[in-house]
C-alpha positions as CSV (number, residue, x, y, z in Angstrom):
1,M,90.6,118.2,98.5
2,K,87.9,119.9,96.4
3,K,90.4,122.6,95.3
4,I,92.9,119.9,94.1
5,L,90.2,118.1,92.1
6,N,89.1,121.4,90.5
7,I,92.6,122.1,89.5
8,L,93.0,118.6,88.1
9,L,89.8,118.9,86.1
10,G,91.0,122.3,84.7
11,V,94.3,120.7,83.6
12,I,92.4,117.8,81.9
13,L,90.1,120.2,80.2
14,L,93.0,122.4,79.0
15,I,94.9,119.3,77.6
16,T,91.7,118.3,75.8
17,V,91.2,121.8,74.3
18,I,94.8,122.0,73.1
19,L,94.6,118.5,71.5
20,T,91.3,119.5,69.8
21,V,92.7,122.7,68.4
22,Y,95.8,120.9,67.3
23,A,93.7,118.4,65.4
24,M,91.7,121.2,63.7
25,V,94.8,123.2,62.8
26,A,96.6,120.1,61.5
27,G,93.7,119.3,59.2
28,G,92.9,115.9,60.6
29,S,96.4,114.5,60.1
30,N,97.1,110.9,61.3
31,E,99.4,112.2,64.0
32,A,96.7,114.5,65.4
33,I,94.1,111.8,65.3
34,N,96.4,109.4,67.0
35,L,97.2,111.8,69.8
36,N,93.4,112.4,70.4
37,L,92.7,108.7,70.4
38,I,95.5,108.0,72.9
39,W,94.2,110.8,75.1
40,S,90.6,109.4,74.8
41,Y,91.9,106.0,75.8
42,I,93.7,107.4,78.8
43,L,90.6,109.3,79.9
44,I,88.4,106.2,79.5
45,A,90.9,104.1,81.5
46,V,91.1,106.6,84.3
47,G,87.3,106.9,84.4
48,I,86.8,103.2,84.6
49,A,89.5,102.8,87.3
50,T,87.9,105.7,89.3
51,A,84.5,104.1,89.0
52,L,85.8,100.7,90.2
53,F,87.8,102.3,93.0
54,T,84.9,104.3,94.3
55,A,82.6,101.2,94.1
56,V,85.1,99.1,96.1
57,W,85.7,102.0,98.5
58,G,82.0,102.4,99.1
59,M,81.6,98.6,99.7
60,V,84.5,98.7,102.3
61,N,83.1,101.7,104.1
62,S,79.4,100.7,104.2
63,S,78.1,97.2,104.3
64,K,74.6,98.5,103.4
65,G,75.7,99.5,99.9
66,I,77.2,96.1,98.9
67,K,74.3,95.2,96.7
68,G,74.4,98.5,94.8
69,T,78.2,98.4,94.6
70,L,78.2,95.0,93.1
71,L,75.4,95.9,90.6
72,S,77.2,99.0,89.5
73,T,80.5,97.2,89.1
74,L,78.8,94.5,87.1
75,L,77.1,97.1,84.9
76,I,80.5,98.7,84.2
77,V,82.0,95.3,83.3
78,V,79.0,94.6,81.0
79,I,79.3,97.9,79.2
80,V,83.1,97.6,78.7
81,A,82.7,94.0,77.4
82,A,79.9,95.0,75.0
83,A,81.9,97.9,73.7
84,Y,84.9,95.7,73.1
85,L,82.8,93.1,71.3
86,I,81.1,95.7,69.1
87,A,84.5,97.3,68.3
88,R,86.1,93.9,67.6
89,G,83.4,93.1,65.0
90,H,84.1,96.3,63.0
91,T,87.3,96.2,60.9
92,G,86.6,99.3,58.9
93,R,86.4,97.4,55.7
94,R,83.2,96.2,54.0
95,E,83.4,92.9,52.3
96,R,81.4,92.3,49.2
97,R,79.6,89.1,49.1
98,L,78.7,87.8,45.7
99,L,75.7,85.7,45.2
100,P,76.4,82.3,43.8
101,A,75.7,81.9,40.1
102,S,72.6,80.0,39.4
Protein backbone atom coordinates (compact mmCIF):
# COMPACT_ATOMS: atom_id res chain seq x y z
CA MET A 1 0.00 0.00 0.00
CA LYS A 2 2.83 2.38 0.87
CA LYS A 3 4.47 1.76 -2.51
CA ILE A 4 1.23 2.62 -4.33
CA LEU A 5 0.87 5.84 -2.35
CA ASN A 6 4.48 6.81 -3.13
CA ILE A 7 3.89 6.22 -6.84
CA LEU A 8 0.68 8.27 -6.68
CA LEU A 9 2.50 11.09 -4.90
CA GLY A 10 5.22 11.02 -7.56
CA VAL A 11 2.64 11.24 -10.36
CA ILE A 12 0.91 14.19 -8.67
CA LEU A 13 4.25 15.93 -8.21
CA LEU A 14 5.20 15.31 -11.84
CA ILE A 15 1.90 16.76 -13.09
CA THR A 16 2.40 19.80 -10.87
CA VAL A 17 5.94 20.37 -12.15
CA ILE A 18 4.83 20.00 -15.78
CA LEU A 19 1.99 22.50 -15.30
CA THR A 20 4.31 24.95 -13.53
CA VAL A 21 6.93 24.76 -16.27
CA TYR A 22 4.19 25.15 -18.89
CA ALA A 23 2.92 28.28 -17.14
CA MET A 24 6.43 29.77 -17.06
CA VAL A 25 7.17 28.92 -20.70
CA ALA A 26 3.78 30.24 -21.83
CA GLY A 27 4.53 33.53 -20.12
CA GLY A 28 1.51 33.48 -17.86
CA SER A 29 -1.10 33.07 -20.58
CA ASN A 30 -4.74 32.70 -19.60
CA GLU A 31 -4.78 29.07 -20.73
CA ALA A 32 -1.79 28.18 -18.55
CA ILE A 33 -3.23 29.98 -15.55
CA ASN A 34 -6.60 28.29 -16.02
CA LEU A 35 -4.96 24.86 -16.16
CA ASN A 36 -3.03 25.55 -12.96
CA LEU A 37 -6.14 26.82 -11.20
CA ILE A 38 -8.14 23.77 -12.23
CA TRP A 39 -5.32 21.51 -11.01
CA SER A 40 -5.22 23.42 -7.72
CA TYR A 41 -8.97 23.02 -7.26
CA ILE A 42 -8.67 19.29 -7.95
CA LEU A 43 -5.87 18.92 -5.38
CA ILE A 44 -7.82 20.92 -2.78
CA ALA A 45 -10.98 18.85 -3.36
CA VAL A 46 -9.03 15.59 -3.08
CA GLY A 47 -7.32 16.82 0.08
CA ILE A 48 -10.61 17.79 1.70
CA ALA A 49 -12.26 14.51 0.68
CA THR A 50 -9.30 12.56 2.05
CA ALA A 51 -9.37 14.46 5.34
CA LEU A 52 -13.10 13.87 5.75
CA PHE A 53 -12.79 10.21 4.80
CA THR A 54 -9.99 9.54 7.26
CA ALA A 55 -11.90 11.39 9.98
CA VAL A 56 -14.99 9.26 9.45
CA TRP A 57 -12.89 6.11 9.12
CA GLY A 58 -11.16 6.86 12.41
CA MET A 59 -14.52 7.43 14.08
CA VAL A 60 -15.87 4.12 12.79
CA ASN A 61 -12.80 2.14 13.84
CA SER A 62 -12.32 3.68 17.29
CA SER A 63 -15.03 5.01 19.55
CA LYS A 64 -12.35 6.75 21.65
CA GLY A 65 -11.50 9.20 18.91
CA ILE A 66 -15.03 10.44 18.23
CA LYS A 67 -14.49 13.78 19.98
CA GLY A 68 -11.24 14.48 18.12
CA THR A 69 -12.75 13.35 14.84
CA LEU A 70 -15.75 15.62 15.21
CA LEU A 71 -13.55 18.57 16.19
CA SER A 72 -11.22 18.08 13.24
CA THR A 73 -14.15 17.70 10.84
CA LEU A 74 -15.72 20.87 12.25
CA LEU A 75 -12.42 22.70 11.86
CA ILE A 76 -12.18 21.67 8.20
CA VAL A 77 -15.73 22.88 7.56
CA VAL A 78 -15.02 26.21 9.29
CA ILE A 79 -11.82 26.77 7.27
CA VAL A 80 -13.54 25.97 3.97
CA ALA A 81 -16.49 28.22 4.83
CA ALA A 82 -14.20 31.09 5.84
CA ALA A 83 -12.17 30.74 2.64
CA TYR A 84 -15.36 30.74 0.58
CA LEU A 85 -16.71 33.83 2.31
CA ILE A 86 -13.41 35.70 1.97
CA ALA A 87 -13.12 34.78 -1.72
CA ARG A 88 -16.73 35.75 -2.35
CA GLY A 89 -16.12 39.25 -1.03
CA HIS A 90 -13.25 39.91 -3.46
CA THR A 91 -14.35 40.60 -7.00
CA GLY A 92 -11.00 41.81 -8.22
CA ARG A 93 -12.30 45.30 -8.86
CA ARG A 94 -11.99 48.25 -6.57
CA GLU A 95 -14.88 50.61 -6.50
CA ARG A 96 -14.22 54.27 -6.00
CA ARG A 97 -16.46 55.88 -3.49
CA LEU A 98 -16.83 59.56 -3.85
CA LEU A 99 -17.56 61.70 -0.85
CA PRO A 100 -20.80 63.61 -1.10
CA ALA A 101 -20.43 67.26 -2.03
CA SER A 102 -20.88 69.56 0.95
